[in-house]
C-alpha positions, 0 to 999 in steps of 0.5 A: 313780122319783125324786120330781118337783121343782117346775117352777121348781126344775127350770128353776133347776137347768138355769139354774144349770148353764148359768150355771156353764158356761165358755160363759156363754150370753147368754140365761141371765138371760133364761131366769131371768126367763122361768122366774119369769114362768111359774111364780112364785117357787120354794117351796123357797127364799124369804126374807121381803121385809125380809131382801131389802130389807136387801140393797138398798143393796148391790145398788144400789151395785153396780148403779151401779158397773156390776157384774154384780148378777145374778151377785152377788145371784142370789136378790135379783134373782129376788125383785125380778123377782117381788115387786111391792113390793120391785121398786117399792122398788128402782126408787124407791131406784135413781132417788134414788141416780142423781139424787144422783150426777147432780145438779149442784153448786149455784152459790155466789152470792158477796157476797150479803147476807142479814142482813135475813132472820130467823135460823132458830129452834132448833126449825127448825135442830134439825129439819133436823139430826135428819132428816139424821142419821136419814136417814144412820142408816137408809140404813146400817141399814134403808133400807126405812124411808126412805120412812116418815121424812117422816110420822114427822118430821111426827108427832114435830115436831108434838108438839114444836111443841105445847110452849112455847118454854121447854121445846122443847129442855129436855125430860126425857131419856126424851122418846121414851117419851112416845109410848108403847110399840110405836112404828112403826120410823121414828118410833122411829128419829127419836125416838131421834135427837131425844132423842140430839141434845137430850141431846148439845147440852145435855150438851156445850158447843160446844167440847167437842163439837168436841173430841169429834167432830174426833178420829180415834177414836170419839166415845165420849161421843156414842155413849154418849148415843146408846145411852141414847137408843136404849134409851129409845126402846124399842130392844133391846140389839143394835139400840141398840148398832148404832144408837148406832154409826151415830149417832156416825158420822153425828154426825162427818159433821154435826159443824159442824151439831151445834156450831152447834146447841149454840151456838144452844141455849146462847144460847137457854138464857141468854136464857130 
């Protein structure tokens, strides 16, 4: 007599045969869900939540495009059906993605004179740029950290706000290391972004930065500075390289913001 299989394994075997048949029975997906609800996830083919979460952006993109995600990502679909943490994260990220697609473009008010308003400070502008860059990087490398980013940003800029105006954007290149070893991943990411941005706007002039970011190739100087910043934040070699590549890509997408920041930093240095 052959060794008895786990009940879900037997059900999954039957569902696999049904889903691969020519008839493609419409109740197949429902049976998969029912199997999980009755006996829980299979004990023989489980990946950790982090591995599943790294696939969520591709899953959501396919979902928004109307593609058959249950066929394309069967293991992830079954995991989302049974894991409350990943299932909740999927719902939240899907709502954010749908909102960004359906939100109407803001109406542009012409000829509105706002010159009476004070100009945003260097720190305020840098905060916006650094957060935007970090969001773009994490969306490509580890979207699960996006929910931790607001707290990480508050921690980072609280440290910066405690410095004198003279030294806020003239700190040592190893600024990220001032937080100590073992940074939480989201704080490590935004600390690396801040350090890279600080290095770039004080190493390159606005004109040099424009030439660097407006070309069709990879902005090598930006990527090199970003890589050094990732390493100073405690990232390993492979992770630092991937992070630096994404920073260079995001820097090109936010070129105008970075150039404006470089000009503001140059003026700030002259006034000091």
